[in-house]
N, C-alpha and C positions, 0 to 999 in steps of 0.2 A: 250625776255622781259628783261627789266631792273630789278634789284633786288628790290622786294617788292614794285613795282610801284603802286601808288594809282590809283583808277579808275577816280578820279577827273582829269579834264584836266590840262595839264602841265602849262598852263598860269595862273592858279588861285593860290592864296596864302591863302586858307581858313584856313589851319592848317599846322604846321610843322610836317614832318614825324617823326616816332619814330626812336630812334637811331638804327643803324644796323651795321653789321660787317664792320670794316674798318673806322668807325666814332667814335669820342670820346663821352663818356657818358656825360650827363648833369652835369655841374659843373666842368668838366675837362678843361684843357687848349685847346683853340680852339673852344669850344662850344659857342653857342649864344642863347639868348632868342628866344622863339617861335615867338614873334612879330617882330623880326628883321631878315627877311629872306635874307637881303643883295641883293635885286633886283637891277640890274644894275651894280653890282660889277664885276670887271674883275680880273681873276686869271692867273698868269703865273707860270706854273709848270715846273721847270728846272730839267733836267736829265743829269747827267754828263757822260763822256765817260770812256775809259779804264784807268786803273791806279788809278781811284778814286780821290776824293778830299773831303775836309771837308765842312760842311754846312756853316761855317764862310767864307770860300773862295768863295763859290758859291753865297752867299747872300751879300758879301761885308760888313759884320758886325760882330764884335767879340761876340755880344750877340745874341744867337739864342735859340729857343724853339722847342722842339719836339712836333709836333701836333698829329701825329698818327704813329704807328709802334713800333718797338723794337730796340735793339742795333744792330741787324743784318742789317735791312733795315727800313728806316723811312722817313717821310716827316717832314721837318723843316721849320720854319719861323723866321724872325727877331722877337725879343721879342716885339718890338714896334708894330708889325703887327699881333700878335697872336690873338687878338680879333677884327680883321678888319671887320668881319661880323656885329658887333654891331654898327659900325659907318661908313656905306658905303659912306656917304656924303664926307668924307675925301679922298676917292679914286676915285673921278669922273674922274680925268685927268691922272691916272696912275694905272697899275694893281698891285695887291698884289703878291709879289714874293714868291714862295715856292720852296724848294729844296728837291728832292728825292735822297737820298744817298744810294747806293747799293754796295759800294765797299767792305764791310765786307762779302758779299756773296762769294767773291773769294779770298780775301787776309786778312782774319781776324787773328785768332790765329795761334800758331805754328804748329798745327796739319795739316795745309795746306801743309807743307813741304812733308808729306807723299804722296801727290798727284803726286809727280814727278815720282814715280814708275808706275803710271797709264798713262804715256804719250802715249804709243802705243795704248792703249784702247781708249783714247780720239781722236786720229787721225783716227782710223778706224770708230769711231762713226760719224765723219764728213763725211766720204765717203757715208754713207747712205743718207744723206740729199743733196748730190750733184747730184743726178740723174737729167737728163734733164726733162723739162716740157713736158707734153703730151696734145693733144687736149682734150677738155671736154669729147668727146665720147670715149676716150681711158682710162679714169680713172678707177680704180678697181671698179668692180661692175656694170659697164656700159654695158647695153645689146647691144648698138649700135656697139661696137668694142671690143669684148671680147679678141681679140688677144693683143691689147695694154694693157689692164688690166693685162693679164697674164704675159707680159714682166715686168710690174712694180712690180708685186708680186715676180717674179723670181729674179729681181734685189735686192729687199729687202732680200730675203732668202739667196742669195749668200753673201751679206755683213754680215748677221748674222752668217753664217757658217764660213766666214773668221775670224770674231771676236772670234768665238769659238776656232779656231785653235790657236789664240794668247794666250788664257787662257791656253790651253794645252801646248803650247810652254813655257810659263813662269813657269808652275809647273814642266814640264819636265826638264827645266834648273835647278830648285831647286833640283830635284831628281838626276840630273847629278852631281851636286856639293856634295850633302850630301851622297847619296847612293853610287855612283860610285867612285868619286875621294877620298872621305874621308873614308867611311866605307868599301869599297871593295878594292881599290887599295892601299891607304896609310896604312890603318890598317892591310892589308894583307902582307905588306912588312916590314920585321924586321928593315931594314935600315931607312925607313921613320918613323916608330914608335920610333926608337931610338932618332931621332931629334925632335919628338913631344911628350913630356912627358904626355901631357893631353890625348893622345891616348893609353897610356900604358895598361889600363885595358881592351882594346879591341884587343890588339895584338894577332896574331895567336900563338905566342910562350908563352903567359902568362899562359895558362892553365885555365884561369878564365871562368866564366859562359858566359861572353859576347864575348869570343874569337871566337866562331863559326860564320861563315859568315852570316848565316840567322838571328841570333840574332842581329848582328851589323846592318844589313839592317833594321830590325824592329825598332831598336832604332833611326837610322838615318832618318827613315820615318817621324819622328816627325817634322823635319825641313820643308819639303814641305807641310805637313799638317798645320803647323803654318802659312805658306805663304797663303794658301788657306783660312784659317780662318780669317787672316788679311784682305784679299780682300773682303770677305763676310762682315766682320764687318764695313769696311769703306763704302761699298755700302749700307748696311742696316742703318747705322747711318745717312748718308746724305740723304737717301731715306725718312726717318722719318722727317727730318728737312726741306727738300726742296720740295719734290714731293707730300707732303700731303696737300698743300695749295689748297683750293677749287677754281675752276675758276668762273668767273662771269657768272651767269645763263643766257644763251642766247637761250635756246631751243635746240632741237636735229636737226640734219641735216637729214631730211626725204628723202626717196628714190625718191620722186617726185620733189625735188628742183633742180634748175639748177646745171649742173655738173661743171660749171666754177667758182663755189664759191671758193675763195682763201682758201688754206689749213689753213693759220694762222687765218682765221675767224671761223673755225670749233670749236664747244664747247669743244671737247676733246683734242685739239692739245697740250695744256699746262697741261694736266693731264693724264699722262700715268702710273698711279700707279700700276695697275695690270700687265701691260706688263713688267715693270721693275722687279716686284716680280717674274714673271715666268722665265725671263731670268736669274735673280740672282740665282734661285734655280737650273736651268740647268747648269750654269757655275760652281757653287759650286760642283755640282755632277760630272762634268767633271774633276775637279781638284782632287777629291778623287779617281775617277776611274783611273786617270793617275798614282797616287801613288800605287794603288792596282796592276795595270798592271806591273809597274816597279818591285815591290817586287815579284809578282807571276811568272814573266818570268824567274827570276833567280832560284827560287826554283824548278819549273817544269823542267828546263833543267837539274838540278842535279838529280832529282828523276827519270828521264827517263833513266838514265844510267843503264847498266846491273847490276843486284844485288841490285837495289834500292828498296825502300819500295813501294809496290803496292798501299797500302792504301793512303800514302801521294801523290802518283802520281795521283790517282783518285780525291782526294780532290783538288789538284792543277788544274786539268783540269776543275773541277766543278767551281772553282773560276774564271778561264778564261772565262767560259761560262757566268757566272754572269757579268763579266766585259764587254763582248761583248753585252749582253742584255741591261745592263745599258747604254752603249754608244749609242745603237739604240734608247733607250728612250730619251736620251739627244738630239740627232739629230732630232728626231720627234718633241720634244717640241720647239726647236729652229726654225724649218722650218714650223711648223704647223700654226702659226698665228703671224702676225705682229701687228703694232699699230692700234688701232681703234680710229679714230679722229672724227667720226660723232657724238659721245657722249662721256662723261667722262667715261673712262675705269675703272669703279669701280664695275662692275657686276661680281661676283664670280661664275664661272661654275665648274662642276665636275672635268674637266681636270685641272683647276686652283688649286683646293684643293689637288688633287693627286700630282701635280707638286710641289707646294710650301710646302706642309706638309709632303709628303711621300718620294719623290725622293732624297732630300739631306740626310735624315736620313738613307735610304736604302743604299746609296753609302758609307756613313760613316761605316755602319756595314760591307760592303764588304771589305773596307780597313782594318778594325780591324781584320776581319777573315784572310785576307792575311798576316797581321803582325803576328798573332798567328801561322798560318801555317808555316811562315818562321822561327819563333823562336823555333819550334819543334826541338828536339835534332837530329843532324846529325854529329856524332863525326868525320867522315872521310871526311867532306867537307872542301875544301881548296879553297880560292879565288885566281884565277889566270887569267891573261890577263885582258880584260875589262869586265865590267858588261854587260850581255845580254841586247839588246835593243838600242845599239848605232845607229842602222839604223833608229831609231825613228825620229831623226832630219832631215835626208835626206828625209824620207817620208813626214814629215810636210812641208819641203821646196817645194817638188813637188806638194803637194796638194794646198799649198798657191799660187804657180805659176799658176796652172790650174784654180783656182777660180778667180784670178786676170784677166786672159785672158777671161774667161767666163763673168766676170763683164764688161770688156771693150766692148765685143760684144754686150751685152744687152744695155749698155749705148749709144753706137753708133746707135743701132736700134731705141732707143727712140729719139735720136737727129734727126734722119732722118725723123721721123714722124712729128716733129714740129720744124724745124730748126730755131734757133735764132742766128743771126750773131755773137753776142757777147758772146755766151756760151763758157766757157773755154774748150779748147781742143776738141771741137766738140763732146761732150758727153763722152770723155775718162777721165775726171777729177776724177770721183769716183774710177776707176781702178788705176789711178796714185797715188792718195792719199792713197788708200788701200795698194799699194805696198810700199809706204813710211812707213806705220804703221808696215808692216812686217819687213822692214829693221831696224826700231827702236827696235822692239822686238828681232830680231836676234842680234843686237848690244848689248843689255842688257844681253841676255842669253849667247852669246858667250864671251862677255867681262868678265863676272863674272867667267865663267868656265876657261878661259885662265889665269886670274889673280890668282885664287885659285890653279890651277895646278902648276903655276910657284912658288907660295908661299910654297906649300907642297914639291916641288922638291928641294928647297934650291938652291944650286949653280949649279945643273944639269939642263938639258933641258928635259922637258917631252917628252917621246917617243924616245929620242936619246939613244945612247949607254951608256952615263954617267948618264942617268936619273934614279931616284928612282921609278917612276911610269910611266905607259903607257901614261897618259895624257888624254885630252878630246877626244871625237869622231873626226874622221878624217874630217868629213864634216864641223865641227865648225872651224877647222884650215883653211880649204879652204875658208870658208866664211870670216874669218878674213883677209885672204890674198888679197881679192878683195878690201878692204878698201882703200889701197894706190892708186889703179887705179881709184876708184870713186873720191877720193880727187883730183887727177890730173884733172879729168873731171870738177869738181867744180871750180878748179883754172882757167881752160880755160874759163869757163863761166864768172868768175869774171873779167878776163882780157878783155873779149868781152864787158862786161858792162862798164868797165873803158874807153875803146876806144869809145864806143857809147856815154857815158856821155860827154867826151871831145868834140867830133864832134858836138853834139847837143848844147853844151854850146856856142861854137863858132858861130853856126847858129843863136842862139837866142840873142846874145849880141846887135845886131843892132836894134832889135825890142822892147827892154824893155821899152824904153822911150815913145813908142806910147800909152801906157795906161794912160799917164799923160797929163793933159791939164791945161795951155799951155805947150807945150813940153819943158822940162828942158834942161839945158846945159849938154850934155853927159859927164859922168865920167866913164872911162873904167873900173876902179877897181870896182865901184859900180854896173855897168852893168853886169860885169862878175859874181859877187856874186849872183845877182838876177837870172841871166840866169842859173847858176849852180844849184841853188835851184829848178828852174822849171824843168830842165833836170833830176835832181835826182828824183823829184816827178813823172815824166813820166815813170821811170823805173818800177813802180808798175804795169803798164799795160803789161809789158813783163814777169811777174811772171808765167803765165800759161805755157809759152814756156819752162822756166827753170825747172818747176816741171815735165813736160812731158819728157824732155830729161833725167833728173835724174832718173825718174821712169823707163824709158826704159833701161837705162844703168844698173840700179840695177837688173832688171829682167833678162837681158842678162848675166851679170856677175854671178848672182845667178845660172842660168842654167849651166854656165861653172863650177862653184864650185861643183854642184851636179854631173855633168858628170865626172869631174876629180876624185871625190870620187868613183863613180861607176866603172870607167874603170881602174883606177890605184890602188885603195885601199891604197894609201900612201899619206902622206902629200906632199905639192908641192915641198919642198926641196928634198925629197927622190925620188919623181916621175920624177924629172928632172935630176937625176943622169945618166950620160952617154950621155946626150944631149950636144950640143955645149956649150962652156964656157959662152957665153953671156946669153943663156937661163937658164943655171944652176945658174949663178949669179943673174939673175933677179928673179928666183924662191926663192932663199935664201933671197934676199932683201925684197920682198913683204911679205914673210912669217914672218920674224922677225919684220919688220916695222908694219905689220898688227896686230901682236900679241900685240905690245906695244900700238899702236893707239887705239885698241879696249879696252884695259885695261884702258888707259887714259880717254877714253870716259865715262866708268863706274865710274871712280874715280871723274871725273868732275861732274857727276850727283850726286854722293853722297856728294861731297863738297857743291854743291848748295843747296842740301836738308838740310844739317846740318846748313849752313849759313842762310837759309830761316827760320829755326826753331828758331834761336836765334836773328836774325837781322831783325827788322821790315822793313827796307828799301829794303833788299833783298827779303823779303816775298812779298813786294809790286811789285817788278820786276817779280817774279814768278806769282803773281796775274794777271799781264797784259796778260801773256800767256793764263791763264784760261779765262780771260775776252773775248778773241777772240775765243778760242776753245770750250768753254762750254756754248755758247748761246743756242745750240740745245739740245733738250731733249735726254735722253739716250734711243736710239732706237735699236742700234746694239749691244752695249756692256754694261752690267749692272755694270761693275767695273770701267767704265770711271768716271772722276770727275763729280760731280752733275751739273745739268743744273740750273744756277741761274735765267734764264728767267722764270722758272716755279714758282718762287716766285715773281720776279720783275714785270712781265707782269700782273699777277692778281692784284698785289698791285696798279699799275698805273690805270688799268681798273676800279677797285673798287673806287679808289679815284676820278676819273673823273666822274663816273656814280653817285655816292652818292652826290658829291658836286653840280653837275648841277641839280640833282633832288631836293635838298634842296633849291636851288636858281634858280628858273625858269627863272628869268630875267638876270641871270648872263652869262658872257662870259668867256671862258677858252682857253688859248693857251698853248699847251704842247710843250716845247722847248728842243730839244735833240741835244747834241753834240756828234759826232763820234759814238761810240757804243750805246750811249744813244739815238741817233736818230733811231737806229734799234729797241730798246726797245719801244720807243714812237710810231713808226709806228705799231708794233705788238700789242700794247695796244689799239690804235685807232681802229684797225681791230676788236677788241673784243666788241666794243660799238654798241648799236643799232642805228637805223637811227635817232630817236628823239634826242638822246644824241649827236650824231655827228654834229647836226645842231648848237649846242652851243660850239663846239670845233674846234679850228684851230691848225694846225700842222706847226711848224717852225723847220726845220732841218738845220744843218750847220756842215761842216766838215764830211759829212755823207757818209759812204761806202755803202749805200743802193743799188745803181746800180753798182758802180765801182768794188766792191768786192762781195757783196752778190748776186747782179743780175747776175754776170758772173759765179760765182762758185756754186750758189744755184738757178738755173733758174726756177725750179719747184715751188719755194716759193717766190722769189724776182725778177723773170724775168719781161720782158716787159708786159706780160699778167697780173700777179697779181698786179703789181704796177699800171698798167692802170686801173684796177678795183678800187683800193683804190683811185686813182686820180678822178675817175668819181663819187665816193660815198662821197667824202669829199669836203665840200664847200670851205674851205680855206687851202691851203698848199703852203708853200714857202720854197725853198731850197737855201742856200747860199754856195758858193764854191770859192776856189782859185786855181789858176794854180800852186802855190807853195806848195800845200797840197799833201803829198804823199799817203793819205788815203782817204780823202773825194773827192767828184767830183759831177758832175751834175747827176740828175736822168733821164734826157733825156725824159721827158714827156711834150709834147706840148699841143696844144688845145685838148679839150675833147668835141666834138660836142654833144655826148649823155648824158653828165653829167652837173652838175651845174657849174662847173669851166670851163671857156672858154679861159684860158690863159696858158702861159708856167709856170711850177712850178719853174724852175730854175731862180735864180737871180745871175748873175755873168758872167765872173769871177770878183771877187772883187779885187781891187788894193792891192797889197802887195809887198813892204811896202806901208804904207798910203801916204808917201811923198818920192819922189825920192831923193831930197837933202834937205838942210836946208831951212826952210821957216819961216815966221812970226809965224805961228801956230805950227810948228815943228822946233824949233831952234836947237835941237840936232838930230843926225841921227836917223830916225825911224827904228825900228827893222823889220827884215823879220819874220813874224809870222808863216807862214806855216800852221800847223794843229791846232794851239792854239790861244786863245784870240780873238775869233770871236766877242765877245761882245764889244771889244774895237773899232770896226769899227762902225762909225755912221750909216751905212746902217742897222745894226742889229736892233737898236731901231726903225728906220723908218719902216722896214718891220714888226716888231712885232706890232707896233701901227696900221699899215695899215690892218693887219690881224684882229685885234680886231674890227676895224671900219667896216670891211666887214662882220662880224658875224651878221646876221639879228636876230631880236627878234623872238621867237617862233610864235607870232601872225602873223608876216609877212609870215612865212612859211605856216601857215594854210590858208592864204588868197591868196597865189600866185599860188595855184594849183600844186605846185611842178614842175613848168616848167623850173626852173633854170634861171630866167631872169638875165639881165646884171646889174641891178641897185639894190643896197642894201636896199631892203624893204622900199623904199620911202625916204631913208636918202639922196639920191642924190649922194651917193659915188659910182663911177664906180667900178665894180667888177674887180678882178685881171685879167690883160691882156688887 
């Protein structure tokens, strides 16, 4: 049902509805008197793409007025059009343009720079949504094919477990730096303390209260605890701002409804409030349990020695039991339940209360007890060698590799059940992207550990004979050593792309002029530039192959790194001693180069974070990354950057629903560019059937099928887009061959629906003129992904869509048979 829909028939105008959420109060800008309902008015709702833009640029007017919304996201109009509903006679031949600006959702203030540390969490969250589509009878909860639903649920649980390992990896990396390298190794070495005066009070020879290793560990544990609290704070802050927006009321998805209902149409898809709260509590608990385990492992090893304190040993074992019990609870919460999309997930259950209210506090108490236990006086304790628990990183790498393999098996099984030819990597896309998330997490963890170890060791080399400290765990050094090999593989792929680009450019040069009539005089230089642009845009379609190759290489080399650590127990340079000179030299080179490269990667990340905090232009660049990566709700990792669509999609749906309800005779075209077209399609999915009859969809430069359909087939594949095509009266998609992002949606005739034509209009000519003409006396630019509105076809198609929107009365009288003529207007329908 539409929000607060009157029982009066939609075609009547007896009275204006009362103001409701999303609409201005009477007397505010944009409101209109009750007697002026604006019947017959047309509205064009513009939605921009990635990178954002200003309302002034979207509307082509320096004077704009905010109609509804706030500073984060709002609908704007030209000041001259703010009260258009009061004088509809002035807009008979043109629509009223409105601009929905959502760029501040991803690139607003300087706090967005902190989101850079959440990059691996964002990537693994994408993997959850990349699962292949399944037949309707294989959906979760379907009695017809329980096996398919089981595989879907298993797929989601595997991604959530993989996301949990990334949280543990990040906190373990903070423990490695603070507890092992600083508090255990450097503070336990007189030479290292002598070069670090700020560590003097913790030095083993100082005789101070903090000189005992256990007390140093308890103090250093504040660093990973602060990291965990920061992640919790960022997640909770954005959760309150983004995921608390109520969705448009559309009713619940009952058990008896058709199973092929698109997921983005479900009432709870854009409202996963309780699910995020549960995951946030579980991941916060996992962080504190990691800290407690790191501290307790060191104390229990010392207390187990002959002559140690039996009481402290018992307490230490009790703490380890609590850590294991807490870990089991965390795994249960993560695997127990996924997202509920049939209804808005705001129903609090007993397990929710125990998880959200009890679990984090209980694990904080365990971590505090572990710190108190470690700070207990042990006068004869001396820190030597490395801190116990170095094998943690190797175990995490093995667990992540096994989870990735299992995820790949599940994805391929789902793909085989409903194979779609254009699905990226034949169902292996989730596993490949999850592997990339693990690689980014390993890069951040290993890079920080390597750089801190080099900094603490001064002129020496960690782990070498001249080193002051032992250095990071061996497996981190092995993982850093594979980076040069991966970069060599990337360089080979880049060379292949360059060769393919050149060959394709040569092949297209002779066909460029065929798009123009009459054929112009060929200009080799002009043809080459156009052909190169088209060939470069076509490289986007090869992205799945590159991602798959890189993920496979990362998994293979990661297995080599873990195997090298397990069988040699030495870093690559030492393990290769005694081998042929070429092998020994290669090992030394990759280890040294990998150490520097991994450190440079982390420094580059920090540099961009600092620059994004102070420089708005850099912040906008970072925002583009989030525009692409944070469209999807947080389903796998609660510490991922927030989903802006959980605010933007309800905004657009509420605006369309309330405007069309207030103006029964009005027509609305929602016009989305690039990522804005994805938001527009998702918002249209949320509308009821009555509202959709007054709404047309115009997409241009749209990645709906080219990127989203291939990488997220369960939500934007041929099946879901076909359902949207059959349910929407008017939809037109503009695309160019020179566009590296947008493309056709590949939807033709829809015999069962109201639309009987092809959605796609294109490819549009780009540039508009090949050479100099009377209309274009200067060389026309190659537009590529931008400035679709500069093409005359844009206005033609928009006006055609508005003309094809039939009045509600026509719908009521045609029996819903989807005839080919526009409600007696004589205008042939699309196609």
